[in-house]
C-alpha positions as CSV (number, residue, x, y, z in Angstrom):
1,M,23.0,35.9,7.4
2,V,19.4,35.6,6.3
3,V,20.4,36.1,2.6
4,V,23.1,33.4,3.0
5,S,20.5,31.0,4.5
6,V,18.0,31.6,1.7
7,L,20.7,31.1,-1.0
8,A,21.8,27.9,0.7
9,G,18.3,26.7,0.8
10,L,17.7,27.4,-2.9
11,A,20.9,25.6,-3.8
12,V,19.8,22.5,-1.9
13,A,16.4,22.7,-3.5
14,V,17.9,22.9,-7.0
15,A,20.2,20.0,-6.2
16,L,17.4,17.8,-4.9
17,A,15.2,18.7,-7.9
18,G,18.1,17.8,-10.3
19,L,18.7,14.5,-8.6
20,H,14.9,13.6,-8.7
21,W,14.9,14.4,-12.4
22,Y,17.9,12.1,-12.8
23,L,15.9,9.3,-11.0
24,W,13.0,10.0,-13.4
25,R,15.2,9.6,-16.4
26,R,16.6,6.3,-15.3
27,L,13.7,4.7,-13.5
28,V,10.8,6.0,-15.7
29,R,11.8,7.5,-19.0
30,D,14.4,4.8,-19.9
31,T,11.9,2.0,-19.0
32,T,8.8,3.3,-20.8
33,R,7.8,4.1,-24.4
34,E,7.1,7.6,-25.5
35,G,3.4,8.4,-24.8
36,S,3.1,5.8,-22.0
37,V,0.8,6.7,-19.2
38,W,3.5,5.6,-16.7
39,R,5.7,8.5,-17.6
40,P,3.5,11.2,-16.0
41,V,2.6,8.8,-13.2
42,G,6.3,8.3,-12.4
43,A,7.0,12.0,-12.6
44,G,4.2,12.7,-10.2
45,V,5.4,10.1,-7.6
46,L,9.0,11.5,-7.7
47,A,7.8,15.1,-7.6
48,L,5.6,14.3,-4.6
49,G,8.5,12.6,-2.8
50,A,10.7,15.6,-3.4
51,V,8.0,17.9,-1.9
52,L,7.5,15.7,1.1
53,M,11.2,15.3,1.7
54,G,11.7,19.1,1.5
55,G,8.8,19.6,3.8
56,G,10.0,17.0,6.4
57,F,13.5,18.6,6.7
58,G,12.3,22.1,6.0
59,A,9.8,22.1,8.8
60,L,12.6,20.8,11.1
61,L,15.0,23.5,10.2
62,A,12.5,26.3,9.8
63,G,11.0,25.8,13.3
64,A,7.5,25.0,12.1
65,T,4.8,24.2,14.6
66,W,4.9,20.9,16.3
67,D,1.6,19.7,14.7
68,T,2.9,20.7,11.2
69,W,6.1,18.8,11.7
70,R,4.4,15.7,13.0
71,V,2.2,15.6,9.9
72,L,5.2,16.0,7.5
73,A,7.8,14.0,9.4
74,W,7.0,10.3,8.6
75,P,6.4,10.5,4.9
76,G,9.1,13.1,4.2
77,L,11.8,11.4,6.3
78,L,11.0,7.9,5.0
79,W,11.2,9.2,1.4
80,A,14.6,10.7,2.2
81,A,15.9,7.3,3.1
82,L,14.3,5.7,0.1
83,F,15.6,8.5,-2.2
84,L,19.2,7.8,-0.9
85,Y,19.0,4.1,-1.8
86,L,17.3,4.7,-5.1
87,L,20.1,7.0,-6.0
88,I,22.7,4.5,-5.0
89,G,21.0,1.8,-7.0
90,V,20.7,4.0,-10.1
91,L,24.4,5.0,-9.9
92,A,25.3,1.3,-9.6
93,G,23.2,0.7,-12.7
94,E,25.3,3.1,-14.7
95,I,28.1,0.5,-14.4
96,V,26.0,-2.7,-14.6
97,R,23.8,-1.8,-17.6
98,P,26.6,-1.3,-20.2
99,L,28.3,-4.5,-19.0
100,L,25.1,-6.5,-19.5
101,L,24.6,-5.1,-22.9
102,R,28.1,-5.9,-23.9
103,A,27.7,-9.5,-22.5
104,L,24.5,-10.0,-24.5
105,D,26.2,-8.8,-27.7
106,R,29.0,-11.2,-27.2
107,R,26.7,-14.1,-26.4
108,D,24.3,-13.5,-29.3
109,P,26.4,-12.0,-32.1
110,G,24.2,-13.4,-34.8
111,T,21.1,-11.5,-33.8
112,A,22.4,-8.1,-35.1
113,A,21.4,-7.2,-38.7
114,P,24.1,-8.2,-41.2
115,P,25.8,-5.5,-43.1
116,A,24.4,-4.7,-46.6
117,A,26.3,-6.5,-49.4
118,P,28.0,-4.2,-52.0
119,A,26.3,-3.9,-55.4
120,P,28.0,-6.0,-58.1
121,A,30.1,-4.1,-60.6
122,T,28.6,-3.8,-64.1
123,D,30.3,-5.7,-66.9
124,D,29.7,-5.3,-70.6
125,R,30.4,-9.0,-71.0
126,A,27.7,-10.0,-68.5
127,P,24.4,-11.4,-69.8
128,A,21.6,-8.9,-70.1
129,A,19.3,-8.5,-67.1
130,A,16.2,-10.6,-67.0
131,P,13.1,-8.8,-68.2
132,V,11.0,-7.2,-65.5
133,G,8.5,-9.6,-64.3
134,A,10.7,-12.7,-64.9
135,A,10.2,-15.3,-62.2
136,V,12.4,-18.1,-60.9
137,G,12.1,-21.3,-62.9
138,G,11.4,-19.5,-66.1
139,A,7.8,-18.5,-65.4
140,V,7.0,-15.0,-66.6
141,P,4.2,-13.3,-64.7
142,G,1.8,-10.9,-66.3
143,A,3.0,-7.6,-67.5
144,G,3.7,-5.1,-64.9
145,E,3.9,-7.5,-62.0
146,L,6.9,-7.3,-59.6
147,P,8.4,-10.0,-57.4
148,A,7.3,-9.9,-53.7
149,A,9.7,-7.8,-51.5
150,A,11.7,-9.7,-48.8
151,P,10.8,-8.7,-45.2
152,P,13.4,-6.3,-43.7
153,P,15.9,-7.8,-41.3
154,P,15.0,-7.3,-37.6
155,P,16.6,-4.2,-36.0
156,E,19.7,-4.6,-33.9
157,D,19.0,-5.3,-30.2
158,A,15.5,-6.5,-31.0
159,G,13.7,-8.7,-28.5
160,P,10.3,-10.5,-28.8
161,A,7.5,-8.1,-29.8
162,A,3.8,-8.3,-29.2
163,P,1.7,-8.3,-32.4
164,G,1.2,-4.8,-33.7
165,R,3.8,-3.3,-31.3
166,E,7.3,-2.0,-31.8
167,P,9.9,-4.6,-30.7
168,L,11.4,-4.1,-27.2
169,S,15.0,-3.2,-27.5
170,R,17.7,-4.9,-25.4
171,R,18.6,-1.5,-24.0
172,M,15.0,-0.9,-22.7
173,L,14.8,-4.5,-21.4
174,I,17.9,-4.2,-19.4
175,S,16.9,-0.7,-18.2
176,R,13.6,-2.2,-16.9
177,L,15.4,-5.0,-15.1
178,A,17.9,-2.6,-13.5
179,A,15.1,-0.2,-12.4
180,G,13.0,-3.0,-11.0
181,A,15.9,-4.4,-9.1
182,T,16.8,-0.9,-7.8
183,V,13.2,-0.2,-6.6
184,L,12.8,-3.6,-4.9
185,A,16.2,-3.5,-3.2
186,A,15.7,0.1,-2.0
187,G,12.3,-0.7,-0.6
188,A,13.5,-3.8,1.2
189,V,16.5,-2.0,2.7
190,V,14.4,0.9,4.0
191,G,11.6,-1.3,5.2
192,T,14.0,-3.6,7.1
193,G,15.9,-0.6,8.5
194,T,12.7,1.0,9.7
195,Y,11.5,-2.1,11.4
196,G,14.8,-2.4,13.2
197,V,14.5,1.1,14.7
198,L,10.8,0.7,15.7
199,D,11.4,-2.7,17.2
200,G,13.8,-1.1,19.7
201,P,17.5,-1.2,20.3
202,L,19.6,-4.3,20.8
203,V,21.5,-4.9,24.0
204,R,25.3,-5.1,23.6
205,R,27.5,-6.4,26.4
206,V,31.1,-5.3,26.6
207,T,33.8,-6.0,29.2
208,V,36.2,-3.2,29.9
209,P,39.3,-3.9,32.0
210,L,40.5,-1.0,34.2
211,A,43.8,-1.2,35.9
212,K,42.9,1.1,38.9
213,L,39.5,-0.3,39.5
214,P,39.3,-1.9,43.0
215,A,38.6,-5.6,43.3
216,Q,35.2,-5.1,45.0
217,A,34.0,-3.2,41.9
218,H,34.8,-6.1,39.5
219,G,31.7,-6.8,37.5
220,L,30.0,-3.4,38.0
221,R,27.5,-2.8,35.2
222,I,27.0,0.6,33.5
223,A,24.1,0.9,31.0
224,L,25.0,3.4,28.3
225,V,22.1,5.1,26.5
226,S,22.4,7.8,23.9
227,D,20.7,9.5,21.0
228,L,17.0,8.6,21.6
229,H,15.9,11.5,19.4
230,L,12.4,11.4,20.6
231,G,10.2,13.6,18.4
232,P,7.5,13.3,15.7
233,A,8.8,9.9,14.5
234,L,9.8,8.2,17.7
235,G,7.4,9.0,20.5
236,R,6.3,7.8,23.9
237,G,5.8,4.1,22.9
238,F,9.4,4.0,21.7
239,C,10.6,5.6,24.9
240,E,8.8,3.0,27.0
241,R,10.5,0.2,25.1
242,V,13.9,1.7,25.7
243,V,13.3,2.1,29.4
244,A,12.0,-1.4,29.7
245,T,15.1,-2.7,27.9
246,V,17.5,-0.8,30.1
247,N,15.8,-1.9,33.3
248,E,15.8,-5.5,32.2
249,T,19.6,-5.5,32.1
250,R,19.7,-4.7,35.9
251,P,22.5,-2.1,35.7
252,D,24.3,-0.7,38.7
253,L,24.5,2.7,37.0
254,I,22.8,4.3,34.0
255,A,24.6,6.8,31.9
256,M,22.6,9.0,29.5
257,V,24.9,10.8,27.1
258,G,22.7,13.3,25.3
259,D,20.5,13.9,22.3
260,L,17.3,12.8,24.1
261,T,15.0,14.7,21.8
262,D,14.4,16.7,18.7
263,G,12.1,19.5,19.9
264,S,11.2,21.6,22.9
265,V,10.2,20.5,26.4
266,A,6.7,21.9,25.9
267,D,6.2,19.7,22.8
268,L,7.9,16.5,24.2
269,R,7.0,16.5,27.9
270,A,4.6,13.5,27.5
271,E,7.1,11.6,25.2
272,T,9.9,11.9,27.8
273,E,7.7,10.9,30.8
274,P,8.7,7.2,30.8
275,L,12.3,8.1,31.5
276,A,11.3,8.7,35.1
277,G,11.0,4.9,35.3
278,L,14.8,4.3,34.8
279,S,16.2,2.5,37.8
280,A,19.7,1.7,39.0
281,P,21.2,1.4,42.6
282,L,23.9,4.1,41.9
283,G,21.5,6.3,40.0
284,T,21.0,7.8,36.5
285,F,23.4,10.5,35.2
286,F,23.0,12.8,32.2
287,V,25.2,15.0,30.0
288,P,23.8,17.1,27.2
289,G,24.4,16.6,23.5
290,N,24.3,18.9,20.6
291,H,20.6,18.5,20.0
292,E,19.8,19.8,23.5
293,Y,21.4,23.1,22.3
294,Y,19.2,23.1,19.1
295,S,16.2,23.7,21.4
296,D,16.6,25.2,24.9
297,A,19.4,23.4,26.7
298,D,18.6,24.9,30.1
299,A,15.0,23.8,29.8
300,W,16.1,20.3,29.0
301,L,18.6,20.1,31.8
302,A,15.8,21.1,34.2
303,R,13.5,18.5,32.6
304,V,15.9,15.6,33.0
305,G,16.3,16.7,36.7
306,E,12.5,16.4,37.0
307,L,12.8,12.9,35.6
308,G,15.2,11.8,38.3
309,M,18.5,12.1,36.5
310,Q,21.6,13.8,37.9
311,V,23.2,16.3,35.5
312,L,27.0,16.3,35.3
313,L,27.7,19.6,33.6
314,N,31.5,20.0,33.8
315,S,31.4,18.3,37.2
316,R,31.9,15.0,38.9
317,V,30.7,12.8,41.7
318,S,32.7,10.4,43.9
319,L,31.1,7.0,43.9
320,P,32.2,4.3,46.2
321,D,34.7,2.7,43.8
322,F,35.5,5.3,41.2
323,D,34.9,8.9,40.1
324,L,32.2,9.7,37.6
325,A,32.6,13.0,35.6
326,G,30.7,14.6,32.8
327,V,31.4,17.5,30.4
328,D,29.2,19.8,28.4
329,D,28.9,19.3,24.6
330,P,31.0,21.3,22.2
331,A,27.8,22.8,20.7
332,G,27.6,24.8,23.9
333,T,30.6,26.9,22.9
334,E,28.2,28.9,20.6
335,V,26.5,30.3,23.7
336,G,29.6,30.7,25.9
337,R,29.6,27.2,27.4
338,G,31.0,23.9,26.2
339,P,33.3,21.3,27.7
340,D,35.5,22.3,30.6
341,F,37.8,19.4,31.7
342,G,39.5,21.5,34.3
343,A,36.2,22.2,36.1
344,A,35.2,18.6,35.9
345,L,38.5,16.9,36.8
346,D,40.9,19.3,38.6
347,G,41.7,18.3,42.1
348,R,40.6,14.7,41.9
349,D,42.7,11.7,43.3
350,P,44.6,10.4,40.3
351,E,44.8,6.9,42.0
352,R,41.1,6.5,41.7
353,T,39.5,5.2,38.5
354,C,37.8,8.0,36.5
355,V,34.9,7.3,34.1
356,L,33.9,10.3,32.0
357,L,30.5,10.9,30.2
358,A,30.8,13.1,27.0
359,H,28.3,13.1,24.2
360,Q,30.9,13.5,21.4
361,P,33.8,11.1,21.1
362,V,36.0,13.9,19.6
363,V,36.9,15.2,23.1
364,V,38.8,12.0,23.8
365,H,42.1,13.7,23.4
366,D,41.3,16.0,26.3
367,S,40.4,12.9,28.3
368,V,43.8,11.5,27.6
369,R,45.5,14.6,28.8
370,Y,43.5,14.6,32.0
371,G,44.1,10.9,32.8
372,V,40.6,9.6,32.2
373,D,40.4,5.8,32.3
374,L,37.2,5.4,30.4
375,Q,35.2,7.8,28.3
376,L,31.6,6.9,27.3
377,S,30.1,8.6,24.3
378,G,27.5,8.5,21.5
379,H,26.7,11.0,18.8
380,T,27.9,9.1,15.7
381,H,24.9,6.7,15.4
382,G,27.5,4.3,13.9
383,G,26.8,6.2,10.6
384,Q,23.0,5.2,10.8
385,L,22.5,4.9,7.0
386,W,25.3,3.2,5.0
387,P,27.6,4.6,3.7
388,G,27.2,7.3,6.4
389,N,29.7,5.4,8.5
390,L,32.4,6.7,6.1
391,L,31.4,10.3,6.8
392,A,31.2,9.6,10.5
393,R,34.7,8.1,10.4
394,A,36.0,11.3,8.9
395,A,34.6,13.4,11.7
396,N,35.1,11.2,14.7
397,P,38.1,9.3,16.2
398,T,35.8,6.2,16.8
399,V,32.5,5.6,15.1
400,A,31.4,2.7,17.3
401,G,32.8,0.2,19.8
402,L,35.8,0.2,22.1
403,E,39.2,1.6,21.3
404,L,42.3,2.6,23.3
405,Y,43.9,6.1,23.1
406,G,47.0,5.8,25.2
407,A,45.8,4.8,28.7
408,T,42.3,6.0,28.0
409,A,39.6,3.6,26.8
410,L,36.9,5.1,24.6
411,Y,33.6,3.4,24.1
412,V,31.1,4.8,21.5
413,T,27.5,3.5,21.4
414,R,25.5,3.6,18.1
415,G,22.6,5.1,20.0
416,A,19.1,3.8,20.8
417,G,17.1,5.9,18.3
418,A,17.6,7.6,15.0
419,W,17.8,11.2,13.7
420,G,16.0,12.3,10.6
421,P,14.7,9.1,8.9
422,P,13.6,6.5,11.5
423,V,15.8,4.1,9.6
424,R,19.1,2.4,10.2
425,V,21.1,0.4,7.6
426,A,24.3,-1.5,8.6
427,A,24.3,0.4,11.9
428,P,21.8,-1.2,14.3
429,S,20.7,0.8,17.3
430,D,21.9,-0.4,20.7
431,I,22.0,0.0,24.4
432,T,25.4,-1.1,25.7
433,V,26.0,-2.7,29.1
434,L,29.6,-2.2,30.0
435,E,30.9,-4.6,32.7
436,L,33.9,-3.1,34.4
437,A,36.7,-5.6,35.2
438,S,39.3,-5.1,37.9
439,L,42.9,-6.0,37.2
440,Q,43.8,-6.0,40.9
441,G,42.5,-9.5,41.7
442,V,39.0,-10.5,42.7
């Protein structure tokens, strides 16, 4: 197993090195002249980024000390996001650059050097060649003098050249434009996505009609919070903003559906302390996600209990107007646990509305079989970094939002934080307030 892990790590390292070399070719080599000082500078920047990126994720996966991870996290994880969008931009440039070159050739066909004219055939009847040194107009220069040579035609694809410098080819000019656009666009995308995460999640409000919900529960509000991923990038200050945002919505019930942190209780005790300030009349309820199992799930379940949350681990509670149930995460199957719908739902009154908390939306098919009315989930991050939504869609029945599966409604939040790079692109973080609507008359 260790050998397999080492080989996999080497394969990833080789792939990342190759992709960074590809970026160097397109962003540095193709845009600079041979011998330019910018070539080694560009190589150094990309090499440093690759090392930081490997350190950021390697420390996470290798279980490095908390202090080491905290130092490496921000630069390494941010470079990972920038690397992704630089790569996307360069790949797009592989299509755009030839099209621009072709368009310029069609627009300015006369700028290319004309083909050389064939030498005239000799003819015995042709007049004898003028003597060497003969000039136009009959003047004969001094013996041994030659006419001045005509300047050579400009090379094809030539652009304006500075005095004493080789002309800049069209190919290099377009490469520079494409590289500049790629770097600017990637920087803007990552900068905007980082600001969106650090500024805190948006509040989304969704109305969910439930056929069996009694009339007196019409308008009941559930604040759904998932995927904070508190850790070296998102710390106590971010947690405080999330808690303040949740409490400002004045929910009747708060549902926390896993992936609170990336790390151990010992390392993140202070970062999670603000969660004790969550407040709702019906209480705050918690189910674990897969990231709780990457550390010590039992320690985290005990910690959330200290913070005032009630854990629903394959269990349920009967609230005044509906049943609230929760199941364990599928990641728990690796340690002999995992979701148990029978333990959570057997024996309940099927005439009462049932709301189920489950970190991963993939368990919705079990919810349908057990007659759950509404499942609340997270896990997907909405893809977090475009085009990650395409990958998330392949692995999850719903990536974000509300969808029906038979008589079961599934709502998936994009989550309040971010995993890995503290960046979101085309998948803004959110806290969702679900307002339950009764169909039995108000």
